[in-house]
C-alpha positions as CSV (number, residue, x, y, z in Angstrom):
1,M,60.6,50.8,39.5
2,L,63.8,52.4,40.5
3,Q,63.8,55.9,41.7
4,T,66.9,58.0,40.8
5,L,68.1,60.6,43.1
6,T,68.4,64.1,41.6
7,P,71.4,66.1,42.9
8,V,70.8,69.0,45.5
9,A,71.7,72.0,44.2
10,R,75.1,73.3,45.8
11,M,75.1,76.2,47.8
12,H,78.0,78.1,46.8
13,W,78.2,80.3,50.0
14,L,78.7,77.0,52.0
15,S,81.3,75.5,49.9
16,F,84.5,75.9,51.3
17,R,87.8,75.3,49.3
18,R,91.2,75.2,50.9
19,G,92.0,78.9,49.8
20,S,88.6,80.3,51.2
21,L,89.0,78.6,54.6
22,S,92.4,80.1,55.2
23,G,91.2,83.3,54.0
24,L,88.0,83.3,56.3
25,F,90.4,82.4,59.3
26,V,92.4,85.3,58.5
27,L,89.5,87.6,58.5
28,I,88.0,86.3,61.7
29,A,91.3,86.4,63.3
30,A,91.9,90.2,62.3
31,F,88.3,90.8,63.5
32,F,89.3,89.3,66.9
33,L,92.4,91.2,67.1
34,L,90.8,94.4,66.3
35,G,88.1,93.9,68.8
36,L,90.9,93.1,71.3
37,F,92.8,96.0,70.8
38,S,89.5,98.3,70.7
39,V,88.7,97.0,74.4
40,W,92.5,97.2,75.5
41,T,92.5,101.0,74.3
42,R,89.3,101.7,76.1
43,L,90.3,100.3,79.2
44,T,93.7,102.1,79.1
45,V,91.7,105.6,78.6
46,I,89.4,104.4,81.6
47,N,92.3,103.8,83.7
48,L,93.9,107.0,82.7
49,E,91.1,109.1,83.4
50,Y,90.9,107.8,86.9
51,E,94.6,108.5,87.3
52,L,94.1,111.8,86.2
53,A,91.3,112.4,88.4
54,R,93.2,111.1,91.5
55,L,96.3,113.3,90.6
56,D,94.0,116.4,90.3
57,S,92.6,115.7,93.6
58,R,96.1,115.3,95.2
59,Q,97.2,118.5,93.5
60,R,94.1,120.3,94.9
61,E,95.1,118.9,98.3
62,Q,98.7,119.9,97.9
63,T,97.8,123.4,96.9
64,Q,95.6,123.9,99.9
65,L,98.2,122.5,102.2
66,A,100.8,125.0,100.6
67,A,98.4,128.1,101.2
68,H,97.8,126.9,104.9
69,L,101.6,126.3,105.3
70,E,102.1,130.1,104.1
71,L,99.6,131.4,106.2
72,E,101.1,129.6,109.4
73,E,104.6,130.6,108.4
74,S,103.7,134.5,108.2
75,T,101.9,134.1,111.4
76,L,104.7,132.5,113.4
77,S,107.4,134.7,111.8
78,Q,105.6,138.0,112.9
79,P,108.3,140.0,114.9
80,R,105.7,141.1,117.8
81,R,105.2,137.4,118.5
82,I,108.8,136.7,118.1
83,E,109.9,139.2,120.6
84,E,106.9,138.1,123.0
85,L,108.4,134.6,123.1
86,A,112.0,135.7,123.5
87,R,110.8,137.6,126.8
88,R,108.4,135.2,128.3
89,Q,110.1,132.0,127.5
90,L,113.8,132.7,127.3
91,G,113.8,135.7,129.6
92,L,115.5,138.2,126.9
93,Q,115.0,141.7,127.5
94,R,116.1,144.8,125.0
95,P,119.4,145.7,125.4
96,E,120.5,149.0,127.3
97,P,122.5,151.6,125.1
98,H,125.6,151.0,127.1
99,Q,125.4,147.2,125.8
100,M,125.0,148.1,122.1
101,V,128.2,148.0,120.1
102,L,128.1,149.4,116.6
103,V,130.0,147.8,113.9
104,E,131.4,149.6,111.0
């Protein structure tokens, strides 16, 4: 007795034709590129956030330094201090009335 083989029902979702295979490849490539783009943009955002935090910290440091330098400048430029340094270190004295010349 000879037994005949019955054909197995084709699974339509597994049957690839030439056109559908290239379409599937294009779809997979598009999803891959979209994923790469998504990862790249997220990494760019993270790097920019770090850069922004670093620049913000540097700006705060520079603002504190500017305030410190303004205070130091106002302290060093006080007339009483300058007069004291002129007398002590340079030996200068106030001019006598006969040493003054009026400029008109």
